[in-house]
N, C-alpha and C positions, 0 to 999 in steps of 0.2 A: 237588319228585320228589325229585331227588338227596339235597337232604338230609337228607329226611325218612329216607330208605333206608339212609344211613352212619350215619344215630345210629340207628336198631335194629342195624343190624350191630354198633357200638361196642357196645351195651346187650346186646346176645347174648354178645360176646367179653366182657364184665365180667358175669356172669352165671356164664356157664362158665370162668370164671379163679378166681371165689369159691368156687364148688362143687365143681371137679373138679381144681381146681389140687391138687399135693402137695405142692411146698414152697412156704414162705412167700413166697420172693420173688414168684412167679409170682401169688400169692394177690392180693399188693398190687402189683405190678409193672404189672401187666396193666392192672386199673382206672386206675393213675392214668397208664398211655399214652392208654389210651381217652381221660379226660378233657382232655388236651395234645392229639390229635388232634381232636376235637371243635370245642374251642375254635377252632383255625385253620380249619379247615371251615368254622365257624357266622361266622366275620370272612372268610372268603371270599367267600362266598355271602351277604352281606351288601352288600356294594360292588360298588356298580353305576356306570359312564360315560352322561354324557349330552350327547349332541355339541352342537354348536352348533348353532340352527336348528333344536332339537330337545327335545319334553317328552318325558319319560317318565310313563305311567298304570301303576299299582304295582296290581297283583293279586297276592290273595291263595290260598294252597293250595287252597282251593274253587273258585277260578277266577272269584269275583266281585271288581270295581275295589274298594279300597281307598280310601276315604275320596272327598271332593269337588276335592282341589286337585291337581294332576301335579306332577311334581320337576323342577325348570327343570335348563339345563345347568351340567357340573361332576361333579364327585363326589358323589354319595349315596349313602345307606344306606336301610336296610329293613330289616325282620327276615328270619333265613335263610330261612325257608319261604316268603316272598313273592318275586315274580318281575317285572323290570319288562320293557314292551312300549314300542319309542319309535315317534312320530310326526313324524313329518316339520312344520313350521309354517313355512317358508318359502314363497316363493309359487314354485307349481307352474304348469308348462303342459303340457295336454291338447289332442291335436290329433284332430279327427273330420273321416273322407273321407267324403263323401256321393259316388258313383259306383257306375256299373252298377247290379245289382240293386237296389241300396243309395240308390240316389240320390232328392232331394228331387222333389216334383210342384208346378208352379205351380199358380193357377187355371184356366187355358186346358190345361191338362194335358200342361203340355212337358217334359220332366225337367229337374232342375235338378243340376248336378257342383257340387258344394263341398268345401273344405275349412277346416273350421271350427276356430278356435285360442280356447283357453278359459284365461284364465290366472285360478287361486284360490288365497286363501289360508287355511287354519283359524284362527281366531284362540286362541292359546296360554292363556288363561284360559276358556275354552269345551272344549277336547278330551275330558276328561271326560264334561260332559255331555252330548257326540256319542258317546263308547266309551257310556254306559250307556242312552242315548235309544235309539242305530241300534245303535253295533257296530263293529269297529274295520273291517269290510268298508263303511265310510259311504260312498263312493266308488263303487261300484255301484251300489248303492242310490240316494245322490243324484244322480249326478254322468252314467254309463255311460247309463243310460235316459231321465234328461230333456234331456237336451242334446239328442238327436236328435231326441227329440219335439216339444221345442218349436220347435226348427230347421225341420222339415218344416210345422208349423201354418202358421209366418208364412211362409215360403213359399207357401203354400196362397192367402193373401191377394191375391196380386199374381199378375198376369198376366207372361209373359216378359218383357214391353219395360220394362213397369213394376220389374222388380226390377234390369235394368238401369240405370234413371234416377233409380231412386229406394232406392240401396245405403244412405245413411244411415240411412232408416227401418227395412230390413230390418235393419239392427244393431240398432237402437237399440229394436226390440220382441223383438226375440231375446234380447238381453242386460236388460230391464225384465223378461221374464220369466221366466229364470233365478234374479234377485235376489230376484224377488216369492218363487219357490218356495225357491230354497236359504234366506234371509231366514229365515223362517218357523219355523225350531228352532232352538229358544231353549237355555238350560240345561237342564229341565227335559224337554226335547221336544215341550212343547205346540207346537199351532200358533197362531204370532198376528202379525200382519200390523206394529203398530205396537208401541212400550212397551216392545220386547222386545231386547236389543244381539243383533248378528246373530253366526250360528256363520261367517260366510264374510266374509271383505274382500279388495277388490279384483280382483274380477269384471268381466270385460271381455272383449269378444268381438274376434277378425280375423280374417277370414274371404276366401275369394276363390271367388267364384260362376261361374259359365260357365251362362249359359242360355239353352237354345232359344230360336229367332227365327223359329218362327213357319212361315209356309209358306219362307220364301226359306230358312230351314235344310231343311226338307224335300228344297226342291230343288235342293240344294246350292250355292245364289248365294253363302248369306253365310254366318261361324261363328259359333255364340253369343259372346258378348260378355266379355272377361275384365274385375272389376271388382275391386279391393280396398280393404278399409275398417281403419282400425285404431280401437281405442276411445280417444276423447280423454284428458284429465286428467281430469274427471269421472269417467270408464267405471273409473279407476283405483282409486279412492275406495272402500274398502265403506262401505255406510249401517250409518250408527249407528241 
């Protein structure tokens, strides 16, 4: 948009000088100066930098994504009427806290307070497809809603004593559900479980869970047990 506005202003200045210029120097000089300024401005708006662990998505003036490939890190060029939106493709961490009114609930209706940490990474070669099928707000669409839902549905399958005793199973089920749901989005945005490259790699979970201990907890005789689990090496590799 700035490039277009400047271009229109320079064009109007050139036309005005050609029509209303009294002296020959003005009629010739203003258009020549406008061309030089326009070239410099065009070069300025055509050069962009993309940082390490980032890719650039090129947008046209109309707001649509240009092409099917993203720009790699470094100095990149586009047409002056295009702009670049950068997306982080490094391994990122998101923390979800389940406490108070947002606590999960066990099968025996005991409150489950937990801190769930999800590490995720978007594969660079699929960023453009992710933007085209879901949009730049893909995180709020795919992660922010699904992670709490999957974790709460998983804890609802266990009683509070089972949660403290079977924490690997709790982690495995939660992470498995996330992988299945997030891995369904391929480049075209279709939902397929098999034979499609994953948009996400490196999903694994780390949670700290405090489960109520039934009658003992209600009587104040004992506190909920705290358990921690971390995704193993297998969890750190995204399914392909």
